[in-house]
C-alpha positions as CSV (number, residue, x, y, z in Angstrom):
1,M,58.3,116.5,141.2
2,T,56.4,113.2,141.5
3,I,52.9,112.9,140.2
4,A,50.7,110.1,141.6
5,Y,47.4,108.8,140.4
6,D,45.0,108.7,143.4
7,P,41.8,106.9,142.3
8,E,40.2,107.2,145.7
9,R,40.4,111.0,145.4
10,N,39.7,111.1,141.7
11,R,42.8,113.0,140.8
12,F,46.4,113.0,139.9
13,N,48.4,114.8,142.6
14,M,51.8,116.5,142.6
15,P,53.0,117.6,146.0
16,T,55.1,120.8,146.1
17,D,56.5,123.0,148.8
18,A,53.7,125.5,148.1
19,G,51.0,122.9,148.4
20,D,49.5,120.3,146.1
21,A,49.0,120.8,142.4
22,Y,46.5,118.4,140.9
23,V,44.3,117.4,138.0
24,T,40.8,116.1,138.9
25,I,39.3,113.3,136.9
26,R,35.9,111.7,136.4
27,W,34.9,108.7,134.3
28,D,32.5,108.7,131.3
29,G,32.2,104.9,130.7
30,D,35.8,103.8,130.0
31,V,37.0,107.3,129.2
32,M,38.9,109.4,131.8
33,I,37.7,113.0,131.7
34,L,40.2,115.7,132.9
35,P,38.0,118.7,133.8
36,H,40.2,120.7,136.0
37,A,43.9,121.5,136.9
38,E,44.9,123.4,139.9
39,V,48.4,124.8,140.8
40,P,49.1,126.7,144.1
41,S,49.0,130.4,143.4
42,A,52.7,130.8,144.4
43,L,53.7,128.5,141.5
44,R,51.6,130.1,138.8
45,G,53.7,131.3,135.9
46,T,56.6,129.1,136.8
47,G,55.9,126.2,134.4
48,A,54.6,124.0,137.2
49,G,51.2,123.6,135.5
50,A,52.8,122.5,132.3
51,R,55.0,120.0,134.2
52,L,51.9,118.7,136.0
53,A,50.0,118.3,132.7
54,T,52.8,116.6,130.9
55,G,53.3,114.2,133.8
56,V,49.6,113.3,133.9
57,F,49.6,112.8,130.1
58,E,52.6,110.5,130.4
59,Q,50.8,108.4,133.1
60,I,47.7,108.2,131.0
61,E,49.7,107.1,128.0
62,A,51.4,104.4,130.1
63,M,48.1,103.2,131.6
64,G,46.8,102.7,128.0
65,I,43.4,104.2,128.7
66,K,41.3,106.5,126.7
67,A,41.2,110.1,128.1
68,R,39.8,113.5,127.2
69,P,41.0,116.8,128.6
70,T,38.2,119.3,129.0
71,C,40.1,121.8,131.2
72,P,41.1,124.7,128.9
73,F,44.6,124.8,130.3
74,L,45.1,121.0,129.8
75,V,43.7,121.3,126.2
76,K,46.2,124.1,125.5
77,V,49.1,122.0,126.8
78,A,48.0,119.0,124.9
79,K,47.7,120.9,121.6
80,S,51.2,122.2,122.0
81,D,52.8,118.8,121.4
82,P,52.0,116.3,118.6
83,R,52.5,113.4,121.0
84,W,49.6,114.6,123.1
85,Q,47.5,115.7,120.1
86,D,47.7,112.1,118.9
87,L,46.9,110.6,122.4
88,F,43.8,112.7,122.8
89,G,42.7,112.9,119.2
90,L,43.1,116.7,119.1
């Protein structure tokens, strides 16, 4: 599944057969805030949310920007891997 950064819609988007999964963003100065992740109900419990989160984190890392997840799900995924803990200072 491909995840695309869509700055015009303030989100990262992952199209799926069940509909779009996405992470919304907003900016606080030069820090990208990640307040919400949404996965179609048909995909909940399948690992799609974790794949979405990891893909978004990889893009943020590649972009070289500061970011802070505030969505409880995204924080949980970030805390599960030392790579993301370091990226977000968790």
